[in-house]
N, C-alpha and C positions, 0 to 999 in steps of 0.2 A: 505364711499366708499370704503376705505383700510380695514376694518373689513369683509366689504361682499367680497371683494377681497381673503382675507384671509382663509375665510371660503368657497370658491370653486364657486363664482360667477364671471365668465369668463367674462362676460361683464359691470364689474361695472366700470372699467376704462372708457371703450368708452360712457359709458352713463352719466360718469363725465363730458368727454373732451364735449358731445354733450351740456351739460348742461354750460358749462363755453363759448363753440363757442354761444351759444343761448345768453346767456350775454353781450358778449363781442359786437355781432351783433348789440342788442339793443343800448346800448352805444355808438358804433357808428354813428349809424340814429339820435342818440337824439344829439350828441356831431354835426353832419353834420347840423342837425337844427337851431341848434341854431346861431351857424356861419353865416347861409346863411341870418337869421334875423337881422343880425347886420348892420346899417345903418347910425353908428354915420361917419365913416371914411373907407368910401367904395373904395377912392382912395390910399390908403394907402398899400403897398407892403404885408403887414401881412394881412391885410383882402380879399385883392385879391386874393393871393393864399386860401384861405382858403373857399374862393365865388366859386371858380372852382368848373366844378359836375369831 
């Protein structure tokens, strides 16, 4: 990415940012799914906060 930008690819940084955002959004989706599946301590405040939409 840095090499591409240094060699004139003006879209390299934007492309990298898009890739990072895509990975992060996938992580957030999976993270939310794991927390919503948790059923051991549903009334505990920690899990209540994580199971709210």
